[in-house]
C-alpha positions in Angstrom: 0.0 0.0 0.0 1.3 3.4 -0.9 2.1 5.7 2.0 0.0 8.9 1.6 1.3 10.6 4.8 3.5 13.6 4.4 7.1 13.1 5.4 8.1 15.5 8.1 11.0 17.9 7.6 13.8 18.5 10.0 14.2 21.7 12.1 17.2 22.7 10.0 15.3 22.3 6.8 12.5 24.4 8.2 15.0 27.1 9.3 16.6 27.1 5.9 13.3 27.4 4.1 12.3 30.4 6.2 15.5 32.2 5.4 14.9 31.8 1.7 11.1 32.5 2.0 11.6 35.9 3.8 12.5 38.5 1.1 12.2 42.2 0.7 8.7 41.9 -0.7 7.7 39.3 1.9 8.6 40.7 5.3 9.2 38.6 8.4 6.1 40.0 10.1 4.0 38.8 7.2 5.4 35.3 7.5 4.7 35.4 11.2 1.0 36.2 10.4 0.9 33.2 8.1 2.3 31.0 10.9 0.0 32.4 13.4 2.7 33.5 15.8 4.4 36.7 16.7 7.5 38.1 15.0 9.6 37.4 18.0 8.9 33.7 17.9 10.0 33.5 14.3 13.3 35.3 15.1 13.9 32.9 18.0 13.1 29.9 15.8 15.5 31.0 13.1 18.2 31.6 15.8 17.6 28.1 17.4 16.2 29.5 20.6 12.5 28.6 20.2 11.5 26.3 23.1 8.9 24.3 21.1 10.1 24.0 17.5 7.9 20.9 16.9 4.8 23.2 17.0 6.1 25.5 14.2 7.6 22.8 11.9 4.2 21.4 10.6 3.1 25.0 9.8 6.3 25.8 8.0 6.0 22.5 6.1 2.5 23.5 5.0 3.7 26.9 3.8 6.5 25.1 1.9 4.0 22.8 0.1 1.8 25.8 -0.8 4.8 27.6 -2.1 5.8 24.7 -4.3 2.3 24.5 -5.7 2.3 28.2 -6.5 5.6 27.8 -8.3 4.1 25.0 -10.5 0.9 26.9 -11.2 0.8 28.5 -14.7 1.6 32.1 -14.5 -0.7 34.9 -15.7 0.1 35.4 -19.4 1.9 38.6 -20.4 0.0 41.6 -21.6 -0.7 41.6 -25.4 -2.3 44.4 -27.3 -5.7 43.6 -28.6 -8.6 45.5 -30.2 -10.3 45.7 -26.8 -7.2 47.1 -25.1 -6.8 49.7 -27.9 -10.4 50.8 -27.3 -9.8 51.1 -23.6 -6.6 53.1 -24.2 -8.4 55.4 -26.6 -11.3 55.9 -24.3 -9.1 56.8 -21.3 -6.9 59.1 -23.4 -10.0 60.9 -24.8 -11.4 61.4 -21.2 -8.0 62.8 -20.1 -7.7 65.2 -22.9 -11.3 66.4 -23.3 -12.2 66.1 -19.6 -15.3 64.0 -20.5 -16.7 60.8 -19.1 -16.1 57.6 -21.2 -17.8 54.2 -20.8 -16.2 51.0 -21.9 -18.5 47.9 -21.6 -18.3 44.3 -22.8 -18.4 40.7 -21.7 -16.4 39.5 -18.8 -13.0 38.1 -19.6 -12.2 40.0 -22.8 -9.4 42.0 -21.2 -10.8 45.3 -20.1 -9.3 45.2 -16.6 -5.9 44.0 -17.9 -5.9 46.9 -20.3 -6.7 49.4 -17.5 -3.9 47.9 -15.4 -1.4 48.2 -18.3 -2.5 51.8 -18.8 -1.8 52.6 -15.1 1.7 51.1 -15.4 2.5 53.3 -18.4 0.9 56.5 -17.3 1.2 58.6 -14.1 -1.5 60.7 -12.4 -4.0 57.9 -12.8 -6.4 57.0 -10.0 -7.7 53.4 -10.4 -10.4 51.9 -8.1 -12.4 48.7 -8.4 -16.0 49.0 -7.2 -17.2 45.7 -5.7 -20.7 44.8 -4.8 -20.1 46.1 -1.3 -19.2 49.5 -2.6 -21.8 49.6 -5.5 -23.3 52.9 -4.4 -22.3 56.6 -4.3 -21.2 56.5 -0.7 -19.1 53.3 -1.2 -17.4 54.6 -4.4 -16.7 57.9 -2.7 -15.0 56.2 0.2 -12.9 54.0 -2.1 -11.8 57.1 -4.1 -11.0 59.0 -0.9 -8.9 56.1 0.4 -7.0 55.9 -2.8 -6.3 59.6 -2.8 -5.2 59.6 0.9 -8.2 61.7 2.1 -8.9 61.1 5.9 -12.3 62.8 6.1 -15.0 60.7 7.8 -18.0 62.5 6.4 -19.0 61.5 2.9 -20.0 65.1 1.9 -16.6 66.4 3.1 -14.9 63.5 1.3 -16.7 64.4 -2.0 -15.8 68.1 -1.7 -12.1 67.3 -0.9 -12.0 64.9 -3.9 -13.4 67.6 -6.3 -11.0 70.1 -4.9 -8.0 67.9 -5.5 -9.0 66.7 -8.9 -10.1 70.1 -10.3 -7.4 71.4 -12.7 -5.1 68.5 -11.9 -5.1 66.8 -15.3 -5.7 63.5 -13.5 -8.0 60.7 -14.8 -10.1 58.6 -12.5 -10.8 55.0 -13.7 -13.5 53.0 -12.0 -13.6 49.3 -12.8 -17.1 47.9 -12.2 -16.3 44.4 -13.6 -16.3 42.8 -10.1 -20.0 43.4 -9.2 -20.7 39.7 -9.3 -20.9 38.1 -5.9 -18.5 35.2 -5.2 -20.4 32.5 -3.3 -18.5 29.8 -1.3 -20.2 26.5 -0.5 -18.9 24.4 2.4 -16.1 26.8 3.4 -15.2 30.5 4.1 -12.3 32.8 3.4 -11.6 33.3 7.1 -12.9 33.2 10.6 -12.8 37.0 11.1 -12.7 40.2 9.1 -8.9 40.5 8.9 -8.5 36.9 7.6 -11.2 37.5 5.0 -9.6 40.7 3.8 -6.2 39.1 3.6 -7.6 36.1 1.7 -9.4 38.4 -0.7 -6.1 40.2 -1.3 -4.3 37.0 -2.0 -7.1 35.9 -4.3 -6.9 39.1 -6.4 -3.1 38.9 -6.6 -2.6 35.2 -7.3 -5.9 34.4 -9.1 -5.9 31.2 -7.1 -8.4 29.9 -4.5 -7.8 26.7 -2.5 -10.9 24.9 -1.3 -11.6 21.8 0.7 -12.6 18.7 -1.2 -16.3 19.1 -0.7 -16.4 22.8 -1.2 -17.0 24.9 -4.3 -17.1 28.5 -5.4 -19.0 30.3 -8.1 -20.1 33.8 -9.1 -23.7 34.8 -8.9 -24.5 36.0 -12.5 -27.6 36.3 -14.6 -27.6 33.8 -17.4 -29.5 34.5 -20.5 -31.8 32.0 -22.1 -32.0 31.3 -25.8 -34.6 33.9 -26.5 -32.5 36.6 -24.7 -29.4 35.6 -26.6 -31.3 35.7 -29.9 -32.7 39.2 -29.1 -29.2 40.4 -28.2 -27.7 39.0 -31.3 -30.2 40.6 -33.5 -29.8 44.0 -31.8 -26.0 43.8 -32.2 -26.4 42.9 -35.8 -28.7 45.8 -36.5 -26.3 48.2 -34.6 -23.4 47.0 -36.8 -25.3 47.8 -40.0 -26.5 51.1 -38.5 -23.1 52.4 -37.3 -21.3 51.2 -40.5 -23.9 52.8 -42.8 -24.0 49.5 -44.8 -27.5 48.1 -45.6 -28.4 44.5 -44.8 -28.5 43.0 -48.3 -30.0 39.8 -46.9 -33.0 41.5 -45.4 -36.3 40.7 -47.0 -37.5 44.3 -46.7 -34.3 45.7 -48.4 -35.3 45.3 -52.1 -38.9 44.3 -52.5 -40.6 46.4 -55.2 -38.7 49.6 -54.4 -38.0 52.0 -57.3 -34.6 53.1 -58.3 -34.9 56.3 -56.3 -36.0 54.4 -53.2 -33.0 52.1 -53.5 -30.7 55.0 -53.8 -32.1 56.5 -50.6 -31.5 53.2 -48.8 -27.9 53.2 -50.1 -27.3 56.8 -49.4 -25.2 56.2 -46.2 -23.0 53.6 -48.1 -22.6 56.0 -51.0 -21.4 58.8 -48.7 -18.8 56.5 -47.1 -17.8 55.3 -50.6 -17.4 58.9 -51.9 -15.2 59.8 -49.0 -12.9 56.8 -49.5 -12.8 57.4 -53.2 -11.7 61.0 -52.6 -8.8 59.7 -50.4 -7.9 57.1 -53.0 -7.7 59.8 -55.8 -5.4 61.9 -53.7 -3.1 59.0 -53.1 -3.2 57.9 -56.8 -2.4 61.4 -58.0 0.7 61.5 -55.8 1.8 58.1 -57.1 1.2 59.1 -60.8 3.2 62.3 -60.3 6.1 60.2 -58.8 6.0 57.7 -61.7 5.9 60.5 -64.3 8.8 62.3 -62.6 10.8 59.0 -62.7 10.0 58.5 -66.4 11.1 62.1 -67.0 14.5 61.2 -65.6 14.6 58.5 -68.3 13.7 61.1 -71.0 10.2 59.7 -71.3 7.8 62.6 -71.1 4.3 61.8 -69.7 1.9 64.5 -68.5 0.6 63.5 -65.0 -2.5 65.6 -65.4 -3.5 63.6 -68.5 -4.0 60.5 -66.4 -7.3 60.5 -64.7 -8.1 57.7 -62.3 -11.6 56.2 -62.6 -13.5 53.9 -60.3 -16.1 51.4 -61.5 -18.9 50.6 -59.1 -20.3 47.1 -58.8 -23.7 48.0 -57.5 -26.6 46.6 -59.6 -28.3 49.1 -62.0 -31.8 49.3 -63.4 -30.8 49.3 -67.1 -34.4 49.6 -68.3 -34.9 52.7 -66.2 -31.6 54.0 -67.4 -32.4 53.4 -71.1 -35.6 55.4 -70.6 -33.7 58.3 -69.2 -31.3 58.2 -72.1 -34.2 58.2 -74.6 -35.8 61.2 -72.9 -32.6 63.2 -72.8 -31.7 62.5 -76.5 -31.3 65.8 -78.4 -30.9 67.7 -75.1 -27.4 66.7 -74.1 -24.5 65.3 -76.1 -24.3 61.7 -77.2 -21.1 61.3 -75.3 -22.7 62.3 -72.0 -25.6 59.9 -72.7 -23.3 57.0 -73.5 -21.2 57.8 -70.4 -24.3 57.0 -68.2 -24.2 53.4 -69.2 -22.3 51.4 -66.6 -21.0 48.7 -69.0 -19.3 51.3 -71.3 -15.8 52.0 -70.2 -14.7 54.3 -73.1 -17.5 56.6 -74.4 -15.3 58.0 -77.3 -14.4 54.5 -78.5 -18.1 53.5 -78.2 -19.3 56.4 -80.3 -16.6 55.8 -82.9 -17.6 52.1 -83.1 -21.3 53.0 -83.3 -20.7 55.5 -86.2 -18.6 52.9 -88.1 -21.4 50.4 -87.7 -24.0 52.9 -89.0 -21.8 53.5 -92.1 -21.5 49.7 -92.8 -25.3 49.2 -92.3 -26.1 52.0 -94.8 -23.7 50.6 -97.3 -25.3 47.1 -97.0 -28.8 48.6 -97.5 -27.8 50.4 -100.7 -26.2 47.2 -102.1 -29.4 45.2 -101.2 -31.8 47.6 -102.9 -29.5 48.4 -105.9 -29.3 52.1 -104.9 -26.2 54.1 -105.9 -25.1 57.3 -104.6 -26.9 60.3 -106.3 -25.0 61.8 -109.2 -25.5 65.5 -110.1 -26.0 66.6 -113.7 -24.2 69.9 -113.2 -21.4 69.1 -115.8 -23.9 68.2 -118.6 -25.8 71.5 -118.0 -22.6 73.5 -118.2 -21.7 71.8 -121.6 -25.2 72.5 -123.1 -25.0 76.1 -122.1 -21.7 76.4 -123.9 -23.1 75.0 -127.1 -26.0 77.4 -127.1 -23.7 80.3 -126.6 
């Protein structure tokens, strides 16, 4: 049978572990609190003067095992810039520059808090507080903010006035993280026997993101879960918001096309057309700069090309009502030039070449008709009349 009992460590091993366990970040007084004894007893044990070392050795061994488990636990991954973190950074920067309130919301676990912590590391004059369910009111948030700023006022009104006085004109930004409003419920155990132990355990939980529980205990957050209908409503709302904010119509919507006329369709696509015009204008500016660079390079090679003679054009792929367009062209015939009319057709790329080809086809068609009916070009009798007039004279 396998021996499941823990092998006890010696007094010297316990003493050596304490010397390595106590560091600048972890003071001797903190280790004494973990062991449940005074700081003096720890000093006497390390010096070999403690009268009952067998009482401390099991506790030291327990701390040693916990420390080994923590060293084997996967570390928190390093910060990586994501789209969410960029949104958080932009919102905080906007609030700091404009002096306005910004709200960043999203599902839990997408990296909002990590982005805030990273911003606090890279920027000074930032006041960051986390509002838990206990402080989820004006009085609680005010007390948290006052404690963070070192304000010792006891009255909430006086706290608020002192906070406003210190923040006014200070160019400081206050960040309030409300992501911890969910209540952590423990079943079959507790974080501590008194308030101090609970506070210390909560601090360790926030720092290490690790909670040790007995075998029959469990922990979970109280959160509102959405059913299928709620999720579907939320999904549709987000989908409609995406189309609304991007000014792009939902082409799969049954109400998009229907029996709408061309003008009605253009009104539905008005937002998209405006976005497209803006992007087209930027593209033209960039293309003109490139064309000028290419023409300048060709000029160095003694190849002269006029940059202004090259005009970039953009062909749209939106469906057109060709029947309605042909009616418009027929109605405008004789009012505007043929080139302008041909230019309205979306499938014609070069109006001049199209007009030349149409004229050439007209000539060939007239020539075939004359050959078919035996008609020859009309011949004038002016030379014969001139000869007859000469004989009479």
